[in-house]
C-alpha positions in Angstrom: 0.0 0.0 0.0 1.3 3.4 -0.9 -0.7 5.3 1.7 0.9 5.1 5.1 -1.2 5.1 8.2 -0.5 7.7 10.9 -0.5 4.8 13.3 2.4 3.1 11.7 5.7 3.7 13.4 8.4 4.7 11.0 12.0 3.6 11.3 14.0 6.0 13.5 17.8 6.0 13.0 19.5 5.5 16.4 21.6 8.6 15.7 18.5 10.7 15.7 17.0 9.5 18.9 18.3 12.6 20.7 17.1 14.9 18.1 13.9 16.2 19.4 12.9 17.8 16.1 13.4 14.5 14.3 11.2 12.8 17.0 8.5 15.3 16.5 8.6 14.6 12.8 8.4 10.9 13.3 5.3 11.4 15.5 3.5 12.9 12.4 2.7 16.1 14.2 1.4 18.9 12.1 4.0 21.1 10.5 2.8 24.1 12.3 3.5 22.5 15.7 7.0 21.5 14.6 7.6 25.0 13.3 6.4 26.6 16.5 8.7 24.3 18.5 11.8 25.1 16.3 11.0 28.9 16.7 10.4 28.9 20.5 12.4 25.9 21.7 14.7 27.9 24.1 11.6 29.5 25.7 9.9 26.1 25.9 13.0 24.7 27.7 13.1 27.6 30.1 9.4 27.2 31.0 9.7 23.5 31.5 12.8 23.7 33.8 11.1 26.5 35.7 7.9 24.5 36.1 9.9 21.4 37.3 11.8 23.6 39.8 8.7 25.1 41.2 7.0 21.7 41.6 10.1 20.3 43.3 10.5 23.3 45.6 6.8 23.2 46.5 7.0 19.6 47.4 10.0 20.1 49.5 8.5 23.2 51.2 5.2 21.3 51.9 7.1 18.5 53.5 9.1 20.9 55.6 6.0 22.8 56.7 4.1 19.6 57.6 7.0 18.5 59.7 7.3 21.8 61.4 3.6 21.9 62.2 3.8 18.5 63.7 6.9 19.5 65.8 5.1 22.6 66.9 2.1 20.6 68.1 4.2 18.2 69.9 6.2 21.0 71.7 2.9 22.8 72.6 1.5 19.6 74.1 4.8 19.1 76.1 4.7 22.7 77.3 1.0 22.3 78.5 2.1 19.2 80.5 4.6 21.1 82.6 4.0 22.4 86.1 2.0 25.7 85.9 5.0 27.8 87.0 7.1 26.4 84.2 4.5 26.8 81.5 5.0 30.5 80.5 8.7 30.1 79.6 8.0 26.9 77.6 5.0 28.5 75.8 7.0 31.6 74.9 9.7 29.3 73.4 7.0 27.5 71.3 5.6 30.9 70.1 9.0 32.1 69.1 10.2 28.9 67.4 7.1 28.1 65.4 6.0 31.3 63.9 3.0 31.3 61.5 1.7 28.0 62.8 -1.3 27.0 64.9 1.1 26.1 67.7 2.3 29.7 67.9 -1.3 31.0 68.1 -2.3 28.5 70.8 0.9 29.2 72.7 0.3 32.9 72.7 -3.4 32.4 73.7 -2.3 30.3 76.7 0.2 32.9 77.6 -2.6 35.5 77.6 -4.8 33.3 79.7 -1.9 33.1 82.3 -1.7 36.9 82.3 -5.5 37.0 82.9 -5.2 34.7 85.8 -2.6 37.1 87.3 -5.0 40.0 86.8 -2.7 41.4 84.1 -5.7 42.2 81.9 -4.1 45.0 79.9 -1.2 42.8 78.9 -3.5 39.9 78.1 -5.6 42.1 75.9 -2.7 43.1 73.8 -1.9 39.5 73.1 -5.4 38.5 72.3 -5.9 41.3 69.9 -2.5 40.8 68.2 -3.2 37.1 67.7 -6.7 37.8 66.2 -5.2 40.5 63.9 -3.6 37.8 61.8 -6.7 35.6 61.5 -9.5 35.4 59.0 -13.0 35.6 60.4 -13.6 32.0 59.2 -10.9 30.7 61.5 -12.2 28.7 64.5 -9.9 30.7 66.7 -11.6 34.0 65.7 -14.7 33.7 67.9 -12.7 32.3 70.8 -10.4 35.3 70.7 -13.4 37.6 70.2 -14.9 36.2 73.3 -11.7 36.5 75.3 -11.2 40.1 74.1 -14.8 41.1 75.1 -14.4 39.5 78.6 -11.0 41.2 79.1 -12.5 44.6 78.1 -15.3 43.9 80.6 -12.8 43.1 83.4 -11.1 46.4 82.6 -14.5 48.1 82.8 -14.3 49.1 79.1 -18.0 48.5 78.7 -18.5 49.9 75.3 -15.5 48.0 73.8 -16.8 44.8 75.5 -20.2 45.3 74.0 -18.8 45.8 70.5 -17.1 42.4 70.8 -20.1 40.7 72.1 -22.2 42.1 69.3 -19.8 40.4 66.8 -20.4 37.1 68.5 -24.2 37.4 68.1 -23.9 36.7 64.4 -21.5 33.6 64.8 -23.1 30.2 65.0 -22.3 28.5 68.3 -21.3 31.8 70.0 -24.4 33.9 69.7 -25.5 33.0 73.2 -22.2 34.5 74.6 -22.9 37.5 72.6 -26.5 38.1 73.7 -25.7 37.3 77.3 -22.6 39.6 77.3 -24.6 42.5 75.8 -27.4 42.0 78.4 -24.8 41.9 81.2 -23.2 45.2 80.0 -26.7 46.9 79.9 -27.3 45.7 83.5 -24.0 47.3 84.6 -25.1 50.5 83.0 -28.5 50.2 84.6 -30.2 50.1 81.3 -32.7 47.5 82.4 -35.0 47.7 79.4 -32.2 47.1 77.0 -30.9 44.3 79.1 -34.3 42.6 79.0 -34.5 43.0 75.3 -31.1 41.3 74.9 -32.1 38.4 77.1 -35.4 37.9 75.2 -33.5 38.0 71.9 -31.2 35.2 73.4 -34.2 33.1 74.2 -35.6 33.5 70.7 -32.2 32.6 69.1 -31.5 29.5 71.2 -31.1 26.1 69.7 -32.9 23.1 71.3 -29.7 22.2 73.1 -29.2 25.7 74.5 -32.9 25.8 75.6 -32.3 22.6 77.5 -29.3 23.9 79.4 -29.8 27.7 79.5 -33.5 28.4 78.9 -34.6 28.2 82.5 -31.5 30.3 83.6 -32.3 33.1 81.2 -36.1 33.1 82.0 -35.2 33.4 85.6 -32.9 36.3 84.9 -35.7 38.0 82.9 -38.1 37.5 85.8 -35.6 39.0 88.2 -35.2 42.1 86.0 -38.9 42.6 85.5 -39.4 42.4 89.3 -37.1 45.4 89.8 -38.8 48.6 90.9 
């Protein structure tokens, strides 16, 4: 047969095996493809080498980061197992050694908790706010830190700042109860009984069935006490 099928493999001289252009021709690629390769082969080589380098670098970096995250978690766990008086130094070491990891965030949060237990609320507030600054609102740590910031402001009698944090929590699933209760508590401190009642009633209306079971009677009793005030 004079017509050659494109599926038939032509003879390739052993001397031409390293000739990429010859191989392309033997693959019966369109002339336009071969011409494009000949014209841009240097650029193609650079792109391929760069792509391979990026892939290898990213694989090595991911492996390094995964190992670092694991080590940070282990060091944090070890620090939390130490006697209370030894924990601050160990937690500070974790926070310094494992920057940009969850271990660093948790270590700093625990350090802030320790400051709070020592009534160093202003220092604790700085740490809480600094850790939250680097987080997205979708982070599971975000509402926890928001609650801590609100409670710390409240301890410092910064009532309006505390209320602003509690109002953020009102719109976060799983934390809305802390938000409503915090807002109501601030209104009570400010002797704004009507506003406190409104916040508690909103809390009742927003409760899940589980919250109703554990907190419903407590909030209703609180509402009754406020309504009984002269």
